[in-house]
C-alpha positions in Angstrom: 39.1 91.7 71.9 38.8 88.0 73.2 39.1 84.5 72.1 35.8 82.5 71.5 35.8 79.6 73.9 34.6 77.2 71.6 36.9 77.5 68.5 39.3 80.3 69.5 38.4 83.0 66.7 38.8 86.6 68.1 35.1 88.2 68.4 34.3 91.3 70.4 34.1 91.6 74.1 30.4 92.7 73.9 29.2 89.6 71.9 27.6 87.2 73.6 27.8 84.6 70.8 30.5 83.6 68.5 29.3 84.8 65.2 31.8 81.9 64.1 30.4 79.2 65.4 27.5 80.5 67.4 29.3 79.8 71.0 27.4 81.2 73.9 30.3 83.4 75.5 27.9 84.3 78.3 28.6 82.5 81.8 31.5 81.1 80.8 35.3 82.1 81.8 37.9 81.6 79.2 40.6 81.8 82.0 40.2 78.7 83.4 43.7 77.1 82.9 43.7 75.0 85.6 44.1 71.7 83.2 47.2 73.6 81.2 48.6 74.4 84.1 48.6 70.5 85.9 49.9 69.4 82.3 52.8 71.8 82.9 53.9 70.8 86.3 53.6 67.1 85.1 55.5 68.1 82.3 58.2 70.2 84.3 58.7 67.1 87.1 58.8 64.3 84.2 61.2 66.2 82.0 63.6 66.7 85.6 63.1 63.2 85.5 64.4 62.6 82.2 67.5 64.8 82.7 68.3 62.7 85.7 68.0 59.8 83.8 70.5 61.2 80.9 72.7 62.4 83.5 72.8 58.7 84.5 73.2 57.0 81.0 75.8 59.7 80.4 77.8 58.2 83.5 77.4 54.5 82.6 78.5 55.2 79.0 81.7 57.1 80.3 82.2 54.4 83.1 82.9 51.6 80.1 84.2 54.1 78.3 82.1 54.5 75.6 82.3 58.0 74.2 80.5 57.4 71.4 76.9 57.5 73.0 75.2 60.3 72.7 71.6 59.9 73.3 71.9 60.9 76.9 72.4 64.4 75.7 69.3 64.0 73.3 67.6 63.1 76.3 68.5 66.0 78.6 68.3 68.5 75.4 64.8 67.2 74.7 64.1 67.6 78.5 65.5 71.0 78.5 63.2 72.1 75.3 60.0 70.4 76.9 60.5 72.6 80.0 61.0 75.8 78.1 57.3 75.1 76.6 56.1 74.3 79.2 56.9 77.7 81.0 56.2 79.6 78.0 52.5 77.6 78.1 52.1 78.8 81.9 52.6 82.1 80.4 49.9 81.4 78.0 52.0 81.6 74.9 50.9 79.0 71.9 54.4 79.3 70.6 55.5 77.2 73.8 53.0 74.6 72.4 54.8 74.4 69.2 58.3 74.3 71.7 57.0 71.9 73.3 55.9 69.7 70.7 59.0 69.8 68.7 61.1 69.0 71.8 58.4 65.9 72.5 58.7 64.5 69.2 62.3 64.6 69.3 62.6 62.5 72.7 59.8 59.9 71.1 62.0 59.2 68.4 64.7 58.8 70.1 63.4 56.5 72.6 61.8 54.2 69.5 65.4 54.3 67.5 66.8 53.3 71.3 64.6 50.5 71.6 65.6 49.1 68.4 69.4 49.3 69.2 69.4 46.6 71.5 68.5 44.1 69.6 65.1 42.8 67.4 61.9 42.8 69.5 61.8 39.0 69.0 65.0 38.3 71.2 64.6 38.9 75.2 66.8 41.9 75.1 65.1 43.4 72.3 61.8 42.5 73.9 63.3 43.9 77.6 64.2 47.0 75.9 61.0 47.5 74.1 59.3 47.1 76.9 61.3 49.8 79.0 60.7 51.9 75.8 57.1 51.9 76.4 57.2 53.2 79.7 58.7 56.1 78.8 57.0 56.3 75.4 53.2 55.8 76.2 53.2 59.0 78.6 55.0 60.9 76.5 52.6 60.6 73.5 49.7 60.8 75.7 51.3 64.4 77.3 52.0 65.4 73.7 47.7 64.6 72.2 46.4 66.3 75.5 48.3 69.2 74.9 47.0 69.5 71.5 43.2 69.1 72.9 41.0 73.0 72.8 40.9 72.7 76.6 44.5 73.5 76.6 44.7 75.7 73.3 41.7 77.7 74.1 44.2 79.3 76.7 46.8 80.5 74.6 47.4 82.8 72.3 
């Protein structure tokens, strides 16, 4: 059994056309996972950067004797989760997409909450915090959307 290259339904290896969607299966490789691999590599690089950033945030908070700052650890944990998801997707496991998505959503929500904790967007401090958070949120949302495209999902099982 193999997956249809268009709709991902399981079909017999000998069929040239998918009985569900009619897509021609001849001459097209379902093993081309280059896009997925590139996304996963960029995810791992970005997550390692996030872990460094989280560690830096925690060191700054300790130096100001603020032991109630926990966002750095949330960033750190979400980065580890996205790395685990990326490695699972490199191994072509669909569960990796779910693991990645859960931790990426946690990260995005944490960044949004953090941007509002520095003041309202109308104030200069809040405006700067919102601008900086957009620098981190936009690529995170973009990657989340890209991972859920058919190009990626058809390479996962």
